[in-house]
VEXTOR-639579 format. One record per residue (C-alpha): x, y, z. Coordinates in nm, 2 decimals, always signed. Example, Ala and Ser with C-alpha at 12.3 -4.5 7.8 and 13.67 -1.06 7.14 Angstrom:
{east=+1.23; north=-0.45; up=+0.78}
{east=+1.37; north=-0.11; up=+0.71}
END
This chain:
{east=+0.00; north=-0.01; up=-0.02}
{east=+0.11; north=+0.33; up=-0.07}
{east=+0.23; north=+0.58; up=+0.20}
{east=+0.15; north=+0.86; up=-0.03}
{east=-0.19; north=+1.02; up=+0.15}
{east=-0.26; north=+1.28; up=-0.16}
{east=-0.28; north=+1.01; up=-0.42}
{east=-0.54; north=+1.13; up=-0.70}
{east=-0.74; north=+0.81; up=-0.84}
{east=-0.77; north=+0.88; up=-1.19}
{east=-0.85; north=+0.56; up=-1.39}
{east=-0.74; north=+0.50; up=-1.78}
{east=-1.05; north=+0.51; up=-2.02}
{east=-1.21; north=+0.25; up=-2.19}
{east=-1.45; north=+0.46; up=-2.37}
{east=-1.62; north=+0.83; up=-2.30}
{east=-1.98; north=+0.93; up=-2.30}
{east=-2.16; north=+1.20; up=-2.40}
{east=-2.44; north=+1.35; up=-2.14}
{east=-2.77; north=+1.38; up=-2.33}
{east=-2.99; north=+1.70; up=-2.30}
{east=-3.32; north=+1.59; up=-2.08}
{east=-3.51; north=+1.81; up=-2.29}
{east=-3.39; north=+1.69; up=-2.61}
{east=-3.45; north=+1.29; up=-2.51}
{east=-3.69; north=+1.27; up=-2.22}
{east=-3.82; north=+0.93; up=-2.18}
{east=-3.55; north=+0.78; up=-2.38}
{east=-3.23; north=+0.56; up=-2.22}
{east=-2.92; north=+0.68; up=-2.45}
{east=-2.65; north=+0.45; up=-2.52}
{east=-2.29; north=+0.53; up=-2.44}
{east=-2.10; north=+0.76; up=-2.71}
{east=-1.73; north=+0.64; up=-2.68}
{east=-1.60; north=+0.96; up=-2.86}
{east=-1.66; north=+1.25; up=-2.63}
{east=-1.47; north=+1.49; up=-2.37}
{east=-1.30; north=+1.39; up=-2.08}
{east=-1.44; north=+1.71; up=-1.86}
{east=-1.38; north=+1.67; up=-1.50}
{east=-1.71; north=+1.58; up=-1.30}
{east=-1.59; north=+1.53; up=-0.94}
{east=-1.29; north=+1.64; up=-0.75}
{east=-1.22; north=+1.57; up=-0.40}
{east=-0.92; north=+1.77; up=-0.27}
{east=-0.75; north=+1.63; up=+0.08}
{east=-1.06; north=+1.50; up=+0.21}
{east=-1.04; north=+1.39; up=+0.62}
{east=-1.36; north=+1.25; up=+0.76}
{east=-1.37; north=+1.10; up=+1.12}
{east=-1.68; north=+0.98; up=+1.29}
{east=-1.77; north=+1.07; up=+1.65}
{east=-1.60; north=+0.79; up=+1.77}
{east=-1.30; north=+0.96; up=+1.64}
{east=-1.19; north=+0.68; up=+1.40}
{east=-1.09; north=+0.86; up=+1.10}
{east=-1.22; north=+0.72; up=+0.77}
{east=-1.07; north=+0.90; up=+0.52}
{east=-0.73; north=+1.09; up=+0.57}
{east=-0.61; north=+1.34; up=+0.30}
{east=-0.79; north=+1.18; up=+0.01}
{east=-0.78; north=+1.32; up=-0.32}
{east=-1.00; north=+1.18; up=-0.58}
{east=-1.16; north=+1.27; up=-0.91}
{east=-1.39; north=+1.13; up=-1.18}
{east=-1.35; north=+1.27; up=-1.55}
{east=-1.67; north=+1.24; up=-1.78}
{east=-1.67; north=+0.88; up=-1.96}
{east=-1.45; north=+0.75; up=-1.70}
{east=-1.55; north=+0.44; up=-1.49}
{east=-1.39; north=+0.32; up=-1.17}
{east=-1.41; north=+0.06; up=-0.92}
{east=-1.37; north=+0.05; up=-0.56}
{east=-1.30; north=-0.21; up=-0.32}
{east=-1.18; north=-0.26; up=+0.05}
{east=-1.24; north=-0.42; up=+0.39}
{east=-1.54; north=-0.34; up=+0.58}
{east=-1.55; north=-0.02; up=+0.74}
{east=-1.27; north=+0.14; up=+0.51}
{east=-1.45; north=+0.43; up=+0.42}
{east=-1.61; north=+0.33; up=+0.08}
{east=-1.97; north=+0.43; up=+0.14}
{east=-1.85; north=+0.73; up=+0.34}
{east=-1.65; north=+0.87; up=+0.02}
{east=-1.99; north=+0.85; up=-0.16}
{east=-2.19; north=+1.02; up=+0.10}
{east=-1.94; north=+1.30; up=+0.11}
{east=-2.00; north=+1.33; up=-0.28}
{east=-2.37; north=+1.37; up=-0.24}
{east=-2.36; north=+1.60; up=+0.06}
{east=-2.49; north=+1.36; up=+0.27}
{east=-2.17; north=+1.36; up=+0.52}
{east=-1.97; north=+1.70; up=+0.55}
{east=-1.60; north=+1.64; up=+0.61}
{east=-1.40; north=+1.79; up=+0.87}
{east=-1.19; north=+1.92; up=+0.61}
{east=-1.09; north=+1.95; up=+0.22}
{east=-1.27; north=+2.06; up=-0.08}
{east=-1.58; north=+1.90; up=-0.27}
{east=-1.60; north=+2.00; up=-0.63}
{east=-1.88; north=+1.84; up=-0.85}
{east=-1.98; north=+1.95; up=-1.20}
{east=-1.69; north=+2.25; up=-1.17}
{east=-1.85; north=+2.39; up=-0.86}
{east=-1.73; north=+2.38; up=-0.49}
{east=-2.02; north=+2.28; up=-0.27}
{east=-2.00; north=+2.41; up=+0.05}
{east=-2.36; north=+2.40; up=+0.20}
{east=-2.67; north=+2.18; up=+0.17}
{east=-2.83; north=+2.39; up=-0.10}
{east=-2.50; north=+2.34; up=-0.32}
{east=-2.62; north=+1.96; up=-0.34}
{east=-2.93; north=+1.96; up=-0.48}
{east=-2.81; north=+2.01; up=-0.83}
{east=-2.55; north=+1.72; up=-0.75}
{east=-2.86; north=+1.48; up=-0.62}
{east=-3.03; north=+1.55; up=-0.94}
{east=-2.74; north=+1.51; up=-1.18}
{east=-2.59; north=+1.19; up=-0.99}
{east=-2.76; north=+0.88; up=-0.91}
{east=-2.66; north=+0.71; up=-0.58}
{east=-2.75; north=+0.35; up=-0.51}
{east=-2.74; north=+0.27; up=-0.12}
{east=-2.62; north=-0.02; up=+0.04}
{east=-2.96; north=-0.10; up=+0.18}
{east=-3.23; north=-0.10; up=-0.10}
{east=-3.49; north=-0.04; up=+0.16}
{east=-3.34; north=+0.32; up=+0.22}
{east=-3.43; north=+0.35; up=-0.19}
{east=-3.78; north=+0.22; up=-0.21}
{east=-4.07; north=+0.40; up=-0.05}
{east=-4.37; north=+0.37; up=-0.32}
{east=-4.60; north=+0.07; up=-0.27}
{east=-4.53; north=-0.10; up=-0.62}
{east=-4.20; north=-0.13; up=-0.83}
{east=-4.39; north=+0.07; up=-1.14}
{east=-4.45; north=+0.38; up=-0.86}
{east=-4.07; north=+0.38; up=-0.73}
{east=-3.94; north=+0.36; up=-1.11}
{east=-4.18; north=+0.61; up=-1.22}
{east=-4.14; north=+0.87; up=-0.92}
{east=-3.79; north=+0.99; up=-1.04}
{east=-3.90; north=+1.06; up=-1.44}
{east=-4.22; north=+1.25; up=-1.30}
{east=-4.04; north=+1.47; up=-1.05}
{east=-3.81; north=+1.58; up=-1.35}
{east=-4.10; north=+1.70; up=-1.50}
{east=-4.18; north=+1.39; up=-1.78}
{east=-4.55; north=+1.35; up=-1.89}
{east=-4.72; north=+1.07; up=-1.75}
{east=-4.67; north=+0.87; up=-2.10}
{east=-4.31; north=+0.97; up=-2.11}
{east=-4.24; north=+0.83; up=-1.74}
{east=-4.42; north=+0.53; up=-1.83}
{east=-4.20; north=+0.47; up=-2.14}
{east=-3.91; north=+0.49; up=-1.94}
{east=-4.06; north=+0.27; up=-1.69}
{east=-4.12; north=+0.00; up=-1.93}
{east=-3.78; north=+0.07; up=-2.10}
{east=-3.56; north=+0.05; up=-1.77}
{east=-3.76; north=-0.25; up=-1.64}
{east=-3.68; north=-0.46; up=-1.97}
{east=-3.31; north=-0.37; up=-1.92}
{east=-3.28; north=-0.48; up=-1.57}
{east=-3.50; north=-0.80; up=-1.60}
{east=-3.80; north=-0.64; up=-1.44}
{east=-4.07; north=-0.67; up=-1.69}
{east=-4.37; north=-0.81; up=-1.55}
{east=-4.28; north=-0.67; up=-1.17}
{east=-4.46; north=-0.32; up=-1.25}
{east=-4.75; north=-0.44; up=-1.02}
{east=-4.55; north=-0.62; up=-0.76}
{east=-4.54; north=-0.48; up=-0.41}
{east=-4.20; north=-0.35; up=-0.31}
{east=-4.21; north=-0.47; up=-0.01}
{east=-4.25; north=-0.83; up=-0.09}
{east=-3.98; north=-0.84; up=-0.31}
{east=-3.66; north=-1.05; up=-0.25}
{east=-3.36; north=-0.90; up=-0.15}
{east=-3.19; north=-0.97; up=-0.52}
{east=-3.53; north=-0.82; up=-0.66}
{east=-3.52; north=-0.51; up=-0.45}
{east=-3.14; north=-0.47; up=-0.56}
{east=-3.26; north=-0.42; up=-0.91}
{east=-3.56; north=-0.22; up=-0.85}
{east=-3.34; north=+0.03; up=-0.67}
{east=-3.10; north=+0.02; up=-0.98}
{east=-3.41; north=+0.10; up=-1.15}
{east=-3.50; north=+0.39; up=-1.00}
{east=-3.17; north=+0.57; up=-1.07}
{east=-3.14; north=+0.47; up=-1.40}
{east=-3.49; north=+0.61; up=-1.48}
{east=-3.36; north=+0.93; up=-1.43}
{east=-3.07; north=+0.90; up=-1.67}
{east=-2.82; north=+1.07; up=-1.44}
{east=-2.51; north=+1.19; up=-1.56}
{east=-2.31; north=+0.96; up=-1.33}
{east=-2.38; north=+0.68; up=-1.13}
{east=-2.22; north=+0.59; up=-0.77}
{east=-2.33; north=+0.22; up=-0.69}
{east=-2.26; north=+0.05; up=-0.36}
{east=-2.27; north=-0.30; up=-0.39}
{east=-2.50; north=-0.31; up=-0.68}
{east=-2.43; north=-0.71; up=-0.71}
{east=-2.54; north=-0.82; up=-0.36}
{east=-2.78; north=-1.07; up=-0.35}
{east=-2.80; north=-1.12; up=-0.70}
{east=-2.79; north=-1.44; up=-0.93}
{east=-2.58; north=-1.47; up=-1.22}
{east=-2.83; north=-1.37; up=-1.47}
{east=-2.90; north=-1.05; up=-1.29}
{east=-2.54; north=-0.97; up=-1.27}
{east=-2.51; north=-0.98; up=-1.66}
{east=-2.80; north=-0.79; up=-1.69}
{east=-2.64; north=-0.52; up=-1.46}
{east=-2.29; north=-0.57; up=-1.67}
{east=-2.47; north=-0.51; up=-2.01}
{east=-2.67; north=-0.22; up=-1.85}
{east=-2.33; north=-0.05; up=-1.72}
{east=-2.13; north=-0.12; up=-2.05}
{east=-2.40; north=+0.01; up=-2.28}
{east=-2.58; north=+0.26; up=-2.10}
{east=-2.36; north=+0.41; up=-1.82}
{east=-2.17; north=+0.72; up=-1.89}
{east=-1.96; north=+0.76; up=-1.58}
{east=-1.96; north=+0.56; up=-1.29}
{east=-1.79; north=+0.48; up=-0.95}
{east=-1.88; north=+0.12; up=-0.83}
{east=-1.80; north=-0.03; up=-0.48}
{east=-1.78; north=-0.41; up=-0.48}
{east=-1.60; north=-0.70; up=-0.30}
{east=-1.64; north=-0.89; up=-0.64}
{east=-1.34; north=-0.78; up=-0.82}
{east=-1.41; north=-0.98; up=-1.13}
{east=-1.72; north=-0.81; up=-1.17}
{east=-1.54; north=-0.45; up=-1.14}
{east=-1.29; north=-0.57; up=-1.42}
{east=-1.57; north=-0.61; up=-1.66}
{east=-1.73; north=-0.28; up=-1.60}
{east=-1.44; north=-0.03; up=-1.50}
{east=-1.15; north=+0.10; up=-1.64}
{east=-0.93; north=+0.06; up=-1.32}
{east=-0.99; north=-0.08; up=-0.96}
{east=-0.87; north=+0.08; up=-0.67}
{east=-0.84; north=-0.05; up=-0.32}
{east=-0.94; north=+0.20; up=-0.01}
{east=-0.79; north=+0.12; up=+0.31}
{east=-0.61; north=+0.31; up=+0.62}
{east=-0.77; north=+0.62; up=+0.50}
{east=-0.66; north=+0.63; up=+0.14}
{east=-0.62; north=+0.44; up=-0.20}
{east=-0.38; north=+0.25; up=-0.36}
{east=-0.42; north=+0.06; up=-0.71}
{east=-0.54; north=-0.31; up=-0.73}
{east=-0.24; north=-0.53; up=-0.82}
{east=-0.32; north=-0.74; up=-1.10}
END
């Protein structure tokens, strides 16, 4: 493990993707475009975060994600992976350091409203993400709140459920879904909003091989930029440009 506490995570590019304007393509999931720019979308500088018990989780972390870049994160439980995501989304405030997203420093809660619209976060616990009675209502909630018409939202629901193997689940009660089905449903609620960036915390937890294959296909065909936390290294290598290990408050590249 490197002793450099100021290493910046910056993986190589397998492909880059174009952000599609919602106003021009409402109700349609857009495929990746491998010929676009590499604008910086997330940048963390010298982030330090510790919980109330004094346990330092992030120590001088530097991190950046470029448009079209796809990064995998792994590490032991409690190493700070989920904390990193929550700092990016403004759910946790670091004791020091800078959080810049889409070229703007984010200092207070109001600054993160736009971030949460443009970045899709998959929580580690699907029950934190699902709150409507049925799958259809949960998946449609985001598109409707983005201003889509009912017809546009229903088209997105159908398309997203088909991509993730949830066709026929639309009228199912979410609280009666299995753990793996909830995971797919939670991912569908994010995908339906066509975010510019995905932050996925253990997306394959509880899923069978077929469901994981659908997620791989979705990420490789439709995800524009993403950071994925997982203990499944083979999965990360399929859907990212590079895998990094978070431990002792900072990163090092995974040895191949």
